C-alpha positions, 0 to 999 in steps of 0.5 A, a space after each residue: 064366120 061359121 060359128 054355131 047357134 047358141 040358141 037351142 030348140 029341144 024336141 018335146 011333145 008337139 014341138 020345141 022348147 027354145 032357150 037362148 038370146 038372139 042379137 041383131 034382131 032387126 025390127 024386133 019391137 014391131 014383129 008379130 013373128 020372128 024367124 029364129 035360126 037355132 040349133 035343134 036337138 032331137 030327143 036323143 040329143 042329135 043336133 042340126 041347124 034349123 029355123 022356127 017361126 016364133 010368135 013374139 007374143 009367146 010366153 017366155 019371149 022378151 026384148 032387151 033394148 040393147 040397140 045403140 049402133 053407128 048404122 041402121 039406128 031405126 031398125 030396132 035390132 035389139 036382143 030377143 031373149 027366149 026362156 023355155 018358149 014352146 014352139 009347135 011343130 007346125 012352126 018349123 020352117 023347111 031348109 032352103 033347098 039347092 044350096 050347100 051348107 058350106 056356102 051362103 043362102 038367099 037371105 044374102 041377096 035381101 041384105 045386098 038389095 038394102 045396101 044397093 037401095 041406100 047407095 042409089 039414094 046417096 047418088 040421087 041426093 048428090 046429083 040433085 045437089 050438084 044440079 042446084 048448088 051455085 057457089 057465089 064465086 062460081 056463078 053456075 051449078 057445080 054440076 058443070 065442073 069436070 071434077 064433079 062430073 067424073 065423081 058422079 060418073 064413078 058412082 054411076 059405074 059402081 051402081 051399074 056393076 052392083 045392079 048387074 051382079 045382084 040382079 043377075 044372080 037373083 035371076 039365075 037362081 029364080 029361072 034356073 033352079 037346076 043350077 042352084 048347087 053351082 051358083 052359091 059362090 055368086 051370092 057371096 060375090 053379090 054381097 061383097 060387090 054391092 056392100 063395098 060399092 055402096 061404101 065407095 058410092 056414099 063416100 063419093 057422094 059425100 065428096 061431091 056435096 062436101 061439108 053440107 052432107 055432114 049436117 043431120 038435117 040432110 039424109 046423106 050422113 045417114 046413108 054414109 053410116 048405114 051402108 057400113 052395117 053391111 060389113 058385119 052382115 054375113 058373109 063378111 069380106 074375108 069369108 066371101 073372098 074365101 068362097 069365091 077363091 075356092 070356087 075359082 080354084 075348084 076347091 069348093 
């Protein structure tokens, strides 16, 4: 929610001296390089936000295995500690052009794509289950029940909405760079829509499948848990709604 970066990079000869701790460091045990967002300080103490491409084998970099989460358990998002890590100037990443700092960046679409993919997988599992589940008292697949058809239809509509918003925003950004300064709010809209729809989709899929979906031998319980991680990814719901509302009211 707009907090600054506690991890810092102080300007030294030929590069930066990095100190701090980064949490939620996705796939950190397997990384060769880490993209580190941090507060950069020049030699006179002027601060700015920036990004460095840090070799994970650098002296002073270590991983503290803190990851013990409800969602995304396989991501290994442990804490990464930086203690007087030297990063050469050549590893400084350029700022993302065309998007006001008050809004959100293209990284938002990457996370949204993950949750859209999980939602699609949950839908596919529920559809396959409905086609093949034949209760003894029914004698036909539950896919023939109108209640199941309605539930699947609701899932389809949510997926259609999510794909339209996400793909449309990505296409606009890619094909019309001249409009990038005006569409930052759509990144927030895409993240809000896709994440909340994914939660509703996995919930609906679990209602179709029933208690079988809670069994750990099936992937649906993992899909149900994993999409909830999106609630903590920036921009969070209240921030996203503020960005969208300010745009609509001409206050951005």
